[in-house]
N, C-alpha and C positions, 0 to 999 in steps of 0.2 A: 504494500500500500504506500510505503514511502516513495517508491519509484513513481507511482501515480501522482503523488503530490508534487514531486520534483518536476514532472512533465507539465502538470497543470499550471504551475507558476510561469511557464514559458509564454502563456497566453495573456499575461498581465498587461493591462492597458490596450488590448487588442480585441477584446470580446464585448466591449461596452457593458450592457447590463446583464449579459449572459454569465453564468457561473464559469469559474475556471475548472476545467475537467481534464484529467489525464487517464490513460488506459494502458495496461500491459496485458499481453497474452502470454500465458505460462504453459509450456509443454515439456513434459518430462523434467519438471522442477527447474526449468530454465526459462528466462524471458526470451521469447523468440520474435516478438514484435511489440511495438508501442506506438502511441499517438496521443495527440492532445487537441483540444479545441483551439485552433490557431487564430481564427479571426471571426468577428461578428458576421453572421450569415453564412459561414463556412460549414464544412462537414463536422459532425460530432467526433469526439475523441475515439470512440469505438470504431467508427467508419474508417478513420485514418489508420488505426492500428490494423484493421483487417486488410485494407488496401496495401499497407506496407508489407504485410505477410504475403499477400498475393504477388507482389513484386519480387520478393526475395525467395519465394518457394512456389513458383507458378504451377508446377506439376503435382504437388501434393498438399497444397494449402487447405483443401477441404478435409482431408484426413487429419491434419494437424488441428484444425479448428474443432472437429468432433471430439478430439481427445485432449482438449486444452481447458484451462480455466481462465476466464477473462476477469480482471480486476479493474474497477472503475471507481474513482472517487466522485462523490457528488453530495 
């Protein structure tokens, strides 16, 4: 959860009235992807984390997601 909070703070002064949100995807006890709410009106933290996972693991991201835990602060 600390990693989520560290990510969330990256959106400071960029999300207007929206909350600061960070997200990590954990697979086999390791963080395999992350994301945060980068700007007002932009994608949510969890969408960014999933899209980052797709970019780094295009052939097996669905399997990873099925067997992962997603942590999000809010």
